[in-house]
N, C-alpha and C positions, 0 to 999 in steps of 0.2 A: 440457388441451392446446390446445383451441380458444381459450380465453381468452388463453393465452400467445402464440399466433400472431397473434391479433387486436391484441394490445397492441404486439407487434413491427412489424406492418404499418403501424400508426398512427405509431409512433416514427420509422420510416423515412421516411414521407411528410412528416411535420412537419420532420424534420432537412433533408430535401432541399429543401423550399420555403423554409426559412429561409436555406439557403445561397445559392439563387437570388436572393433579395431582397437579401442582403448584397452580392453580386456586382455587382448593378445600382447600388446606392448608391455604391460606389467606383469605378464605371467612370469612367476619365478623359475629360474633355470632348475633342471632335475638335479637332486641332491647326489653327491658322490657316494659310490658304494663303500661302506665301511665293514663289509664282511670278511671274516677271517677265512679266506679261501685256501684250502689245502692243496698242495702242489707235489707232484711226483718228481723225483730226482731226474727222470728223463726229459722232463719239460724245462729243465734249467739250461742257461747258456753255459759255454765253457768256463767263464769267469765265475758265474754263480755256482757251478759244480766244484770249482776250487774253493770257494767259500765254504760250501756245505762240507766238504771233505774235512776242513780244519774244525769247523764249528761243532760238528757232531761228536768230536772226541773230547770236548770240554763241557762239563755241566754248566748250564746257564741258558740265557736268553740272548742270542746274538742277532744283530741286525745289520743288513746290507741294503741300503735304499728302502724299498718296500717289502724286501724279503726278510722273513724271519725264520730262525732255526731255533727250536726249543730242544735242548739236549739233555739227557740223563747221564751222559758220561759213559765210559766203557764198562761193561758188565760180563760176567763169566760164562753165561749161557743164554740160550734163546727164550727162556722163560721170563725174561724182563721184556716189558713192552711200555710204550708211552703213547697214549691217545688223547685226541682233542674231544672234550666234552660239549663245551658251549661257550658263548660269549655274552657279556653283559656290558651295557654302557650306561653310566650314570654321570650326567653332565660332561665334564671334560676328562673322565676316567674310563678307560676301556679295560675290562677285566676278561682275560682268557683263562678257562678252566681246563686243566689236564688231568689224566689219570694215570699214575704210575703202577703198573701191574707187576708183581713179584712171582717167582716160580711157585707152583702149587706143591704143598708137601707131599712127599711120597712119589711124585712124578719124575721120571728121568728125562733129562735134556741133553742135547748135544753140547759138549763142552768146548765152546768156540766163542771167542770174544765178539760181543755185539755192541752196537752203539744205538740204543733206542732214541728216536728223535722224531721231531714233527717239523715238516717244511710248510710254510704258508706265506701268503702275500696278504697285506691289508694297507690301505690308504687312509691313515689317521687324519681326522679334521685337524685344523690348527689348534695349538695348545692343548692337544689331547695326549694323555700319558697312558701308555700300555703296561699292564701289570699281568704277570702270569701266576695263577694261584692253583694249589692242589685242590682238585674238585671234592675230595673228602674232608680234608681238614680246613680248607678255606685259608690256608696260611700260604705265604709266598713259597713258590716252587723252589726258589733258590734262596736259602737262609743266609749263607756267607758268599759274598761276591769276591772271591780271590783270584778271578781270572777275567781279563778283558780282552776282546778282540776288535781291533780297529782295522777294518778292510776298506781299503780305498777303491776309487773308480779306476778303471784301466787307462793307462797312458801308452803312447805310442812314440817310437823313435826310429829314425833312419841312420843313427850313428852306431856302427858295429861294436864299438867299445865304450859306449855311453856310461858315464859314471853317475852314481846316485849319492845323495846325502841323507843322513839320518840325524835329526836334531834332538838335542836334550835340553832340559830346563836349567841345568847346572853344567859346569866344567867338567869334562871327562878326563880322568887321569887313566894311567895304565892299569891300576887295580880296579878302577870303575869300568873299564872296557871289557873286563872278564865276566861282568854281570850281563853282558850281551851275547847272545847267539844270533849271529847274522849269516844269512845264506841266500844264494840266488839259485833257483831251481827252474829247470826247462820242463814244461808240461808236455804230456803226450801219453802214448802207450806205455812207454818205459820212462818214468820220471828220472831226470838226471840233475845231479847237482853240479853247478858251474863253478870252477876255481875262482877265487876272488882275493883282492888285496884290501885290507882295512887300514885306514890312516886317520888319526885325529888331526882335524884341520889346525895348521899352525897359527893362522890369523884368528880363527873362531874356535875356541877349545870346547864349545857346546855342539860341535859338528863332527860326525864321523863320515869319512869318504868311503864309498864302496866302488871298487874299480875292477872290472873283469879281466881275468888273465887271458882269455880267449874271446874272439869276436861272437857276437849273437848271430844266430841263423835267421835269415829273413823268412817271415811268415810264421815264426814260432812264438809261443806265448810262454812268459816267464813270470815268476813270483819272487820278488824281493821280500824276504821275511826277516823281521827283527824281533826277538824275544828278550824282554828285559825283566830280570827276576830279583826280587827283594825278599825279605823275610815275611812281609805282609801280603804281597800280590805279585802275580805274574802279568805282564802286559805284552800282547802280541800285536805288532803292526805288520800289515801285508800290503804291498804295492804290486798289482798285476801290471805288466807291461808287454807290448808286443813289438817286435822287430819288423819294420816295413821294408820293402824293397829300396835299396839305396838310389837316390836320385842323382 
């Protein structure tokens, strides 16, 4: 009788332990956070600040990695505001609701140009689409998308006179080149534009060469900006790059 009891006790212990280990092995990993987390400008990196500075001046929803800027565009006084209200997810659709506040009638405001905007981070699950809607009308915050911002990840170079290329889908003629506004700017306390030379590649007419007239400064952060404008839309492409110490 004692042997039977001992064997039964051992069997129960082994069975319970095995079930516990098995449960830990199949435990699903924690789900990624999909919260729309508001961010202050002071929390941004230098490259992200450069992205925000451009994005806030153009009405729309602008994306750089997991960072989003929802901008109302330039307004004439501080009575205009843009606030985040809530988020809702339905299957593979993430809706962000914002409220655009206008000046109160009869109230005076300082006449200064402001750029109402929201900065936030969100890691969207695969195949999920983000839409920004007006909290009151439930309609898209941006009805006409006539401006797009393509902000690239930062590059580095140790070549003081590194040249860059800008590619087009079609051949670029002299008249077509006039539709481009291309510049290289050095960022810092005082933003400075760098003199450049623009040339259409003789071998590849779809490529514009950007060559600096002066060497880059080691440790400095630059922005190569290309703005292409047509009657229907303006497309802005930005490449941040840093000059490292020459080896």
